[in-house]
C-alpha positions, -999 to 999 in steps of 0.1 A, spaced: 78 -148 54 83 -121 29 56 -99 42 69 -99 78 102 -85 66 85 -52 56 95 -32 86 93 1 70 58 -1 63 43 -14 94 43 11 123 65 2 152 85 17 181 117 13 163 133 42 143 120 43 108 140 33 78 117 52 57 85 72 62 59 48 76 22 45 69 12 55 104 -22 67 112 -47 80 87 -40 108 65 -65 138 70 -94 135 45 -80 166 25 -49 147 17 -65 114 6 -54 101 -27 -80 98 -53 -64 74 -78 -44 43 -76 -15 62 -92 -13 88 -67 -14 62 -39 15 43 -56 36 76 -60 32 81 -22 41 45 -14 71 48 -34 82 78 -16 78 60 17 94 26 9 131 20 16 150 6 -12 151 -28 4 113 -29 6 109 -18 -30 132 -46 -40 114 -72 -20 81 -63 -35 96 -62 -72 111 -96 -67 81 -113 -53 62 -135 -78 26 -122 -85 10 -152 -71 28 -144 -39 16 -109 -35 -11 -121 -14 15 -124 14 15 -86 17 -23 -84 21 -22 -88 59 6 -62 68 10 -38 39 -27 -42 28 -40 -32 63 -16 -2 67 -26 11 31 -63 7 40 -58 26 73 -34 54 59 -53 63 28 -87 63 42 -102 28 27 -113 20 62 -130 54 65 -148 53 31 -123 71 6 -151 64 -22 -128 79 -49 -99 56 -43 -124 27 -40 -137 36 -75 -103 39 -89 -90 5 -74 -122 -16 -79 -144 4 -103 -172 2 -75 -173 2 -38 -155 -27 -25 -139 -43 6 -110 -22 18 -87 -52 18 -97 -58 -21 -89 -22 -29 -57 -22 -9 -46 -54 -28 -53 -38 -62 -30 -10 -51 -3 -36 -40 -6 -51 -74 -3 -17 -91 30 -9 -70 42 -43 -80 38 -36 -117 52 -1 -113 84 -15 -95 88 -41 -124 86 -14 -150 50 -23 -162 
């Protein structure tokens, strides 16, 4: 599956291909907007991962919800209540998985030049 190939984003014991989303950022470093989050993700993704996301059809983005989505939720404080990012992603308090998925969609759009 596509999402299982995204090794650079999911913490492991292997050497990183790019900066991984491991642990949670300190509260003082939490992004407040989807744009800030996407920028940080772009700095962490390997070229291969960027291309994999870019080439994915919109209806298949759901495949990234489990691995990448969980990593986004944990790393950017969505699981710990990053209210500003919730508001930016959903317009209201929402489920961390839903906010992370909206960030994934924004990342996908950015990679496609939209």
